[in-house]
C-alpha positions in Angstrom: 8.4 -49.0 11.4 11.9 -49.1 12.7 13.1 -46.6 15.4 16.9 -46.2 15.6 19.6 -43.7 16.5 21.0 -41.7 13.7 24.6 -42.5 12.6 27.1 -40.4 10.6 25.8 -42.2 7.5 22.4 -40.5 8.0 23.8 -37.0 7.9 22.9 -36.2 4.3 19.3 -37.2 5.0 19.2 -35.3 8.3 20.4 -32.2 6.5 17.6 -32.5 3.9 15.0 -33.1 6.6 16.3 -30.1 8.6 16.0 -27.9 5.6 12.4 -29.2 4.8 11.5 -28.5 8.5 12.7 -24.9 8.3 10.8 -24.3 5.1 7.6 -25.9 6.5 8.0 -23.5 9.5 8.2 -20.5 7.2 11.9 -19.9 6.7 13.0 -18.7 3.3 15.9 -20.8 1.9 17.9 -17.8 0.8 21.2 -19.1 2.2 23.1 -22.3 1.5 23.6 -24.0 4.9 24.7 -27.5 3.9 28.3 -27.0 5.1 27.1 -25.6 8.5 24.6 -28.4 8.9 27.2 -31.0 8.0 29.6 -29.6 10.6 26.9 -29.4 13.2 25.8 -33.0 12.8 29.3 -34.4 12.5 30.5 -32.6 15.6 27.5 -33.2 17.9 26.8 -36.8 16.9 30.5 -37.7 17.4 30.9 -36.1 20.8 27.5 -37.4 22.1 26.0 -34.0 22.8 23.3 -34.7 20.1 21.1 -37.7 20.3 19.1 -37.9 17.1 16.4 -40.6 16.7 14.9 -41.5 13.3 11.9 -43.5 12.2 12.2 -45.6 9.0 9.5 -47.1 6.9 10.8 -49.4 4.1 14.3 -48.0 4.4 13.2 -44.4 4.1 13.5 -42.0 7.0 10.0 -40.6 7.6 10.5 -38.8 11.0 13.3 -37.6 13.2 13.8 -35.7 16.5 16.9 -34.8 18.4 18.1 -33.4 21.7 21.2 -31.3 22.2 22.7 -31.4 25.7 24.6 -28.4 26.9 25.9 -26.8 30.1 24.5 -23.7 31.7 25.9 -22.3 35.0 24.3 -24.3 37.9 21.3 -22.8 39.6 19.2 -23.5 42.7 16.6 -25.1 40.5 19.1 -27.0 38.3 22.3 -27.8 40.3 24.0 -29.6 37.4 23.4 -26.8 35.0 22.9 -29.3 32.2 19.9 -28.8 29.9 18.5 -30.4 26.8 17.3 -28.6 23.8 14.8 -30.5 21.6 15.4 -29.8 18.0 15.1 -31.2 14.4 11.6 -32.6 15.1 10.2 -33.4 11.7 7.7 -35.9 10.2 7.0 -36.3 6.5 3.5 -34.9 5.8 2.1 -38.3 4.8 2.9 -39.7 8.3 1.8 -36.8 10.5 -0.9 -37.4 13.1 0.2 -41.0 13.8 2.0 -40.2 17.1 5.5 -40.4 15.7 6.6 -37.1 17.2 5.3 -38.2 20.7 7.0 -41.5 20.4 10.3 -39.8 19.5 9.8 -37.4 22.4 9.5 -40.4 24.7 12.9 -41.6 23.5 14.5 -38.1 24.0 13.0 -37.8 27.5 14.3 -41.2 28.4 17.8 -40.2 27.3 17.6 -37.0 29.3 16.6 -39.0 32.4 19.5 -41.5 31.9 21.8 -38.4 31.9 20.1 -37.0 35.0 19.0 -33.9 33.0 15.8 -32.5 34.3 15.2 -29.5 32.1 14.3 -29.8 28.4 13.6 -26.7 26.3 12.4 -26.1 22.8 11.1 -23.5 20.4 7.8 -24.7 19.0 6.6 -23.9 15.5 2.9 -23.1 15.2 2.4 -26.6 13.7 4.3 -28.3 16.5 3.0 -26.4 19.5 -0.2 -28.5 20.0 2.0 -31.7 20.0 4.3 -30.3 22.7 1.5 -29.0 24.9 -0.3 -32.3 24.7 3.0 -34.1 25.6 3.3 -31.9 28.7 5.6 -29.0 27.7 4.6 -25.7 29.3 4.8 -22.3 27.6 7.1 -19.9 29.4 7.4 -16.2 28.9 10.9 -15.9 30.2 12.9 -16.3 27.0 14.0 -13.2 25.2 16.0 -13.0 22.0 18.5 -10.5 20.7 19.7 -10.8 17.1 22.9 -9.0 16.1 21.9 -8.7 12.4 25.1 -10.2 11.3 25.6 -10.4 7.5 26.4 -13.8 6.1 
């Protein structure tokens, strides 16, 4: 297995894996989001705010995980204000349970440490939650969400 950073050439595959991930998590694919996903990956990979690792087996991407770095206002517990958001964590079903997600998380955490970022967040799917808890993520009850119900 080969671990490597994603490049712009990987964007079409990253888009397909992201859509598979969303469906596996229970989303209904009732909207076409290829254009938006292309723009997201192009922008964030090029400016360095997204680090996306992939795992290849025989030239096929079988797993991926990313971290988006973004600025929040500084606080007493996070003076830089920078945080990382773990996203796009997906492993093909035939390769689950082999530790690939944890190995990818190691790479994302290492990148955060290099950038002196000490806070990593994520929204866990039901399937992913045990992996994150085992890794050391702690469930918090401080997040609240408001959705504006915008029409697309």
